[in-house]
N, C-alpha and C positions, 0 to 999 in steps of 0.2 A: 647641799640642800639647795634646790633651784629657789632664785628671789620669788617670792608671791607676787603671782600677777593675777588680773581679774577679768573675766568675761563679763559684763552689763549686758543684759539681753534685755530687749524691749519690743514688745510685739504691739501694733497697731494696725488700724482699717480707719481712714478719714477722721484723724484726730485731732485737726484743727491746729490752735495756737497752743495746745497744752502739751504738744509735742515737742516743740520748741524750750519750753521752760522745764520739761524734764530731761531734756539732753544737756541743756545749760547748767543743770545743777551735777551732772555726771562731768562735764568737760572741766567744771571750776575746781576739781578735787586737787590738792595739793601732791598725794603720791601719784606719780608718773605710770605706772605699770597696769595698765589698764586699756581694753579696746571697748567700745560701745556697739553692739552689733543690733541694728533694728531691723526686726522682720515686719514687712511692711505685707499685707494681705490683699493690695491692689488700690490703695487709696486714688480718689480722684479729685480729692481738694487742695491739692498744690501744697501740701503740707511739708512734703518732701523738699519742693523746691525752695525752701524757707530755712532749712538745715544749715547751721556753719560749716564753713569749709575747713575740715579738720582731719587729718589723716588718721585719727584714732578713731573714726567713725566708719563702720562697715555696713552697708543697706543691701537687703535681699529682699526682692520684690517679687512674689509669687504668689498664686491663690493658695488657700489653706481652707479647713473645714472647723474653723473655730480657734478659740484661744489656746488650747491646750496642743492642738496639732500645730499652728504657728509656734509655740515654743519647742515642739519636738524637732521641727525643721531646722529653727535657728541652732538647736544643740547638735545637729549633724555637722555642722563646721568649726563647732568648738574645738579646740585642741583638749584632749583628754592627758596630758602630761601633768608630770609632777609639780606641785606649787602652783597649778592653775585652780582657780575659784570661781564658781559661776553663782551671780547673783539675778534674778528677774525683778527689774522696776517696772511697775505698771505706768503706760503715759498717763500723765495727771497727776502723779507722783513726784517725790523728789528726793535726794539726799537731805539731810537736815542741815549739815553744814559743809564746809570745803575741807572737813578734817575726817570725814568718815572713813574713806578707804585706807588713810595712813593707819588711825588707829584700829581699825579690822586688822591690817597686816601685820602689826604690833603684836594684836592678841592672838591671831595665827600662827606666829612664828613660835611663842611662848606655848601652845597648847599644841602642836604638832609633835615637839619634844616629849610630850605626856603621854600623846596618844599613840607613838610607836608606829606600827603599820596600820591600825585601824584607821579609815578615811573621817574626815573631820566634816563636821557642819557647825560652823560659828553662827551665832544669831545674837542679834540686839533687841532694841525697843522701839517703839513707833510713836510719832506725833499724829495723832487725829485732828485734822485741820476742822472736820466738821464740829466738832466737838468741843475744841481748843484745850485739849490736853493732850500730856504724855502718858502712855500706856505701857507700863512693864510687862515683858514675858515672863514666863514661868523662870524660874531660876534653875531647875532641873528636871531633865525628861525621864518620867517613870509612864508604868502604866495609865495611872490615872490622867497624867497630863496628855497623853496621848489620846485618850478616851475625849476629854476637856477641852484642850487649851493649847492645840501646838501653836510655836510662831507662825506669823504669815509668812508668804515666802518673800513678801519685800524687804524683811530685816534678816534674812538667812544667807548664808555664802558656804555653799557646798562645794566640797572638794569635785572636782570635774569628772574623777573615776567613777562616782556613784552614778553617772549617767551613761558609764561605757556600757554596761549590760542591757539597760532599757530605761526611755524615757519614761514621758506622763502616758497613763491608759486613758487613751480618749474616750471609751465608753463612759467613763465617768464625766458628765458635762458641767458639773460645778464642784466637785470634790477630789478633781485629778491629782491637784498639788498636796492635798492632805493624804490621800492614799499612797504617794509618792514619798512623802515624810515618814510615814510608818514603814513602809518597804525599806527604806534607808535604814531604820533603826532597828526593825527586826529580821531582816533577810539579808542586808549588805553589812551588816555589824558597824554602822557608823557611830562613831562617838560626837554627842551635840553636847554642845557648850556654850552658856550664856556669858556675853559680856554687856557691861553697862552702857555701851555706846548707842546713844540715840540716832538710830540709821536713818529711819525713811520719814518724809511729810506725808501721811497716807490721805488722799483726798474724799474717801469715802464714797457712798452711793453709787458704787460699781456694779459689775455683772451679777455677782451673787447676791446682792441684797434688793434684789426686786422680790416682791412677795410668792411669785410662781418659782423661781429660783430657790426661795429659802426653804418653799417645801421639798423640790428637788433635792436640796442639799440635805434635809433631814434623812431622806430615803437611802440617798448614798451613805451618808455616815452610818446608818443602821447596818447596811452591808459591809463596810470597809472594818467597823470593829468587830463585827462576828467574824472576819476571816482573821485579823491579826492578834485579837484578845479571846477569841471564844466566844460562846452566847452566854456562859453562866458569868463570866466577869463583867460583860457588858452590860447585861443587866443589873447585875450589884451597883455597878457605876450609877447606872441610869437612875436607880432608886436613891441613891447618894444624893444626887443634884438634886433632885424632886423634893428631898426632904430638907435640903440647905437652903430650898428657894432659889434654885438658880434662873428659872423664868424671869421671876422677879428683879435678879441681880443683872441679869441680861439689859432688863429695860432699863435700868438705874445707869449701866454704863454707855448706853446709847441716847440717854437724853441729855440734851444739851444744857440742861439747868443742873442736872446730878451728874454728870459723868466726871467733872474735875474732882470733887469730893469723894467720888465712889474710887477713883482710880487713885487719890492720894492715899486712901486707907488700904485698897489692895497691894500698892506698893509699899507700904508699910510693914503690911504682915509678909509679905513676900521677904522683905529684907530682914525682917526681924528672924524668921527660920534661915535665912541663908546666913546669919550670922551665929545662930547655934551649931550650925555644922562644920563651920570653920576653926 
């Protein structure tokens, strides 16, 4: 078996000082087997000139048609070999501490033995800087999780082979990463496994959180879940969320005054359920 190695992909356009902060969180990792691939869409703010001189950094600079097209361009040069894992870290976000990759590599090595030939997605948790609290990802991936609550791409490590057949569908302007996650589960036969590692500090307030893009996100979500889950199941899950006050719970999760308490309760429920299954 090949030693686990990582391609950390970061896409940017005129990112300013945020780029260096994110880059330094990657370069500070204690695990040595990684590359940092920065895909720049043509920045003019000199942010690339301020990058540390480090042989693990690879910069590709060419025009793109948005975030997902930029991610696809980066994937073109990522080796799809055994033992290679890909993670997308947004510019402005950062690894939570210097041990993230070491702990993820250890978890992957254990899970690969159990997964056999199935490609693996290992995912962890995130820390929301805006709400000042940790957010636990769902402990298991099932149909309802895929409808409601898949882990954000900043905390996911994908077997590179999952991008060999296709990358992100750029027709989805906001939800292409969500669609690709479901593609990996339902079409590519991936095994998704949760680990308790706190992977990324999430800046918040990004591309998908503007009012216009939230509306677009909802439209794309309806289309994607019908494709992968079917109209009947998607409708049933929508009713479940309405009956369990999901819109109110979302507001609590995003409110700076309530987010910490809300996520503490959610984490307790997740871990109680996880304990019952083990």
